[in-house]
C-alpha positions as CSV (number, residue, x, y, z in Angstrom):
1,X,-11.5,-8.5,14.9
2,X,-14.6,-7.3,13.1
3,X,-14.1,-4.5,10.6
4,X,-16.4,-2.3,12.6
5,X,-14.0,-2.5,15.6
6,X,-11.1,-0.8,13.8
7,X,-12.2,2.8,14.1
8,X,-9.8,3.3,16.9
9,X,-6.9,2.9,14.5
10,X,-7.9,5.9,12.4
11,X,-7.0,8.2,15.4
12,X,-3.4,7.1,15.0
13,X,-3.0,8.0,11.3
14,X,-3.9,4.5,10.0
15,X,-6.6,4.6,7.4
16,X,-7.9,3.2,4.1
17,X,-8.7,5.8,1.4
18,X,-9.5,6.0,-2.3
19,X,-6.6,8.1,-3.7
20,X,-8.9,9.2,-6.6
21,X,-10.5,11.6,-4.0
22,X,-7.3,13.3,-3.2
23,X,-5.4,13.5,0.2
24,X,-7.1,12.4,3.4
25,X,-5.5,14.8,5.9
26,X,-2.8,16.9,4.4
27,X,0.9,16.6,5.5
28,X,1.3,15.7,9.2
29,X,3.9,17.5,11.3
30,X,7.1,15.9,12.2
31,X,10.3,14.7,10.7
32,X,10.5,13.1,7.3
33,X,10.5,9.3,7.2
34,X,11.1,7.0,4.3
35,X,8.1,5.1,2.9
36,X,7.9,1.5,1.8
37,X,5.1,1.4,-0.7
38,X,3.7,-2.1,-1.0
39,X,1.4,-3.4,-3.7
40,X,-1.5,-5.4,-2.2
41,X,-2.4,-8.4,-4.3
42,X,0.6,-10.6,-4.9
43,X,2.8,-8.8,-2.3
44,X,0.8,-8.5,0.9
45,X,-1.8,-11.1,0.1
46,X,-2.1,-14.0,-2.2
47,X,-3.6,-12.8,-5.5
48,X,-6.7,-14.9,-6.2
49,X,-8.2,-12.2,-8.3
50,X,-10.5,-9.6,-6.9
51,X,-10.1,-10.4,-3.2
52,X,-12.9,-8.5,-1.6
53,X,-13.8,-10.3,1.6
54,X,-11.9,-11.3,4.7
55,X,-12.7,-14.9,4.1
56,X,-10.8,-14.7,0.8
57,X,-7.7,-13.1,2.2
58,X,-4.6,-15.1,2.6
59,X,-1.4,-13.3,3.8
60,X,1.7,-13.8,1.7
61,X,4.1,-15.9,3.8
62,X,6.3,-13.5,5.8
63,X,4.3,-10.3,4.8
64,X,3.3,-9.4,8.3
65,X,6.8,-10.0,9.6
66,X,8.2,-8.0,6.7
67,X,5.9,-5.1,7.5
68,X,6.9,-5.3,11.2
69,X,10.6,-5.2,10.2
70,X,10.1,-2.1,8.0
71,X,8.4,-0.4,10.9
72,X,11.3,-1.1,13.2
73,X,13.6,0.5,10.6
74,X,11.5,3.7,10.7
75,X,9.5,3.3,7.5
76,X,6.0,4.4,6.8
77,X,4.3,1.3,5.4
78,X,1.8,2.3,2.8
79,X,-0.1,-0.1,0.6
80,X,-1.1,1.1,-2.9
81,X,-3.5,-1.0,-4.9
82,X,-5.5,-0.8,-8.1
83,X,-9.0,-2.2,-7.3
84,X,-10.9,-2.2,-10.6
85,X,-13.3,-4.7,-9.0
86,X,-15.2,-1.6,-7.9
87,X,-15.6,-0.2,-11.4
88,X,-16.4,-3.7,-12.7
89,X,-19.3,-4.1,-10.2
90,X,-17.6,-7.1,-8.6
91,X,-17.1,-5.3,-5.3
92,X,-18.5,-2.2,-3.7
93,X,-16.2,0.6,-2.3
94,X,-17.6,-0.1,1.3
95,X,-16.6,-3.8,0.9
96,X,-13.0,-2.8,-0.2
97,X,-12.8,-0.3,2.7
98,X,-14.0,-2.9,5.2
99,X,-11.4,-5.4,4.0
100,X,-8.7,-2.7,4.3
101,X,-9.8,-1.8,7.8
102,X,-9.4,-5.5,8.7
103,X,-5.9,-5.5,7.2
104,X,-5.1,-2.3,9.2
105,X,-6.2,-4.1,12.4
106,X,-4.0,-7.1,11.7
107,X,-0.7,-5.6,10.4
108,X,1.2,-2.4,11.2
109,X,0.3,-0.7,7.9
110,X,0.0,3.0,8.2
111,X,-2.4,3.5,5.3
112,X,-3.9,1.7,2.3
113,X,-4.7,3.8,-0.8
114,X,-6.7,2.3,-3.6
115,X,-7.9,3.4,-7.1
116,X,-11.3,2.2,-8.1
117,X,-11.0,2.8,-11.9
118,X,-10.5,0.5,-14.8
119,X,-7.3,0.1,-16.8
120,X,-7.3,2.7,-19.5
121,X,-9.5,5.2,-17.5
122,X,-7.9,8.6,-17.3
123,X,-7.3,8.5,-13.5
124,X,-3.9,9.9,-12.3
125,X,-4.2,7.6,-9.2
126,X,-4.3,4.3,-11.1
127,X,-0.9,2.6,-11.4
128,X,1.3,2.9,-13.4
129,X,0.5,6.6,-12.8
130,X,2.1,7.9,-9.6
131,X,-1.0,9.5,-8.2
132,X,-1.5,7.2,-5.2
133,X,2.1,7.7,-4.1
134,X,1.7,11.5,-4.6
135,X,-1.4,11.6,-2.5
136,X,0.3,9.7,0.2
137,X,3.0,12.3,0.1
138,X,0.4,14.9,0.9
139,X,-0.8,12.8,3.9
140,X,2.6,11.7,5.3
141,X,5.9,13.4,5.8
142,X,7.9,11.2,3.3
143,X,11.6,11.2,2.8
144,X,11.4,10.4,-1.0
145,X,15.2,10.0,-1.3
146,X,15.0,6.8,0.8
147,X,11.6,5.5,-0.2
148,X,10.8,2.5,-2.5
149,X,7.9,0.5,-3.9
150,X,7.7,-3.3,-3.8
151,X,5.4,-4.8,-6.4
152,X,4.8,-7.9,-8.4
153,X,3.9,-6.3,-11.8
154,X,5.4,-4.0,-14.4
155,X,2.7,-1.4,-13.6
156,X,4.1,-1.3,-10.0
157,X,7.6,-0.7,-11.2
158,X,6.4,2.0,-13.7
159,X,4.5,3.7,-10.9
160,X,7.7,3.8,-8.9
161,X,9.6,5.2,-11.8
162,X,6.9,7.8,-12.4
163,X,7.2,8.8,-8.8
164,X,11.0,9.0,-9.1
165,X,11.6,6.3,-6.5
166,X,13.2,2.8,-6.9
167,X,10.9,-0.1,-7.7
168,X,11.6,-3.6,-6.6
169,X,10.0,-6.6,-8.3
170,X,8.9,-9.1,-5.6
171,X,10.8,-12.3,-5.7
172,X,7.9,-14.4,-4.6
173,X,6.2,-15.7,-1.5
174,X,8.6,-14.3,1.2
175,X,10.0,-11.0,0.2
176,X,11.6,-10.2,3.6
177,X,15.2,-11.0,2.7
178,X,14.9,-9.1,-0.6
179,X,13.7,-6.0,1.2
180,X,16.3,-6.3,4.1
181,X,19.1,-6.6,1.5
182,X,17.8,-3.6,-0.4
183,X,17.4,-1.4,2.7
184,X,20.9,-2.4,4.1
185,X,22.6,-1.6,0.8
186,X,20.8,1.8,0.7
187,X,21.8,2.7,4.3
188,X,25.4,1.5,4.2
């Protein structure tokens, strides 16, 4: 599906947004649901460094099935990703948003938040700061007590800690079993 064909998903809460600009909608009505925050590069897709085009995107083995399983368990699935390629001039924000629209069309992700700033820039949205997660909390009715973040770097775990939720370090290519075990331990 071409990125331009994905506008219909935005009517159903699914969207891509730069968290540096604040919340997209404000808290939706409805009951609280836990959120599974997923880092993008290294968790959802193979990290080749500055993936900015669909042609460069390769799903992590099992990522789409893991996302689908999280949805069946009642989780919001929200991707949070630092995208300094924008500040470095290696990608434009429209390129990143088009790639994220394509991802939204191919997996049951509810939203993708990104930060366009460089490491060291004073942006509260850039991980390890918790800003992306906090902005998501203004757009989604999140049950923080049952939410978690899955990442592949220390900055992801620090962002989770700074948001007062558990952080899981991805065990590699197929993280489905790791997340299932974690969720089943938390709900039992």
